[in-house]
Steps between C-alpha positions, in 0.01 A plus 500: 500500500822488309623230727175305470514522121856345492418174671192460283698567182772257645238226540391537142851470367523126518182457291667530160710194599196260496410585131855432425477161659175437330633630181800254523264209574284595204797562264641150589180330362503599147844340413365167624182538306694601193725195521194280522342677208817470300531135584143435402544691172824314429326167545219592270705644227759226527243221461332685218823558325605139552185398307562751222871406467425131495243552228758686294737202524218263407403718196860505367484129455885464544496308819353549846607506857516163674159505670327649189636212289315273734187732495499509124535133461216439746293762313556300177391174650192633695362766265515754773662835465853549624380750749251261656746225505743736686242574762423118548863404513571777758220370711629139481850608578362693798359169633853365497596769759295320766740206562787746444354722780509815293269787582350699215483871512283759317748506213476119479121498460516802266747310277268210467208710406638818312773368267299260307210736450727776375689263265186396333371865466833607359517224244150583382614859438826421336504489115604162350835603345722246332788735390829413679568873512206526739531178693859558619422831651185340650714236667768734625244756637309211656808369692613841616151586615479173675806575693359833597179335603682248713692777676187694563285232659777324699634837647146580605539241761147337484639147449642314195309337226394142529781366267769698685349378828528146383869536446569671835294237674687212336816682597410508870362139506792333307790725612605531136596833355235728334706484171477129498130489587414765249711317226330160569152650510535715195675233296211265587227741399676602173542132388151411596348806337708443185369135474150625540552745224629822657739726313857478618772675299744792491254698720520233773872521519508883491239512777698241704831687489369855533196497736725454817722803443193713379292413801801576731535835343142598528487363856752746605332771313152450637603405850283660778741669744450434855430774763716471805195558728267252318678187404157313446435725194798360316478256210717213628819448321487123510303444175775662311781283649283177506356505160788635289806364692607149586 
């Protein structure tokens, strides 16, 4: 009986190994899920924050980022809100992706829909303050938050916004550097927007010289680290290099 019991106990010994294997398989799943959840949260927070920060810069009245100079100028001419113009402009720019053979992602479509709505909502809530002591902090806070928002949504890896995608598409089609394409596009939209009545000023210059370094800083801070066993779950590093570097 003793000898019979030993083989039975021996046959049961390997059993704990199967839960271990199962446990390993199960424990490998949550990190992937957490990365996807984190990327989704980063995208949403980044787009919302982008709309809020853009509204702060608009409310300061000290000069807007290049594209918002155009948006404000078009809003002045059409009677539409700047948020609605931002949405419509984003959709039109997205159409330009077709000949450039750019493929939109979830972040691209979210940019078109979310940023303009949040801008209008934030502007409706902000008090109309004309004191320079309030407008300057509004401008600085808006630019810093805009850099954080850019880092958040690009690092999420769901695709660039329509305007950034336009620059990268022109870069690929023409062979010219991203820096040149960005300069040409943004100078064009600033001049056009200013002629239409958009606000260009010290805030425009401050935005132009600071947004690149700020976005670079926050891209590194919010980067989604890759797992060696699951390279598909990683936010691709290319947007950081393509959009912010020549």
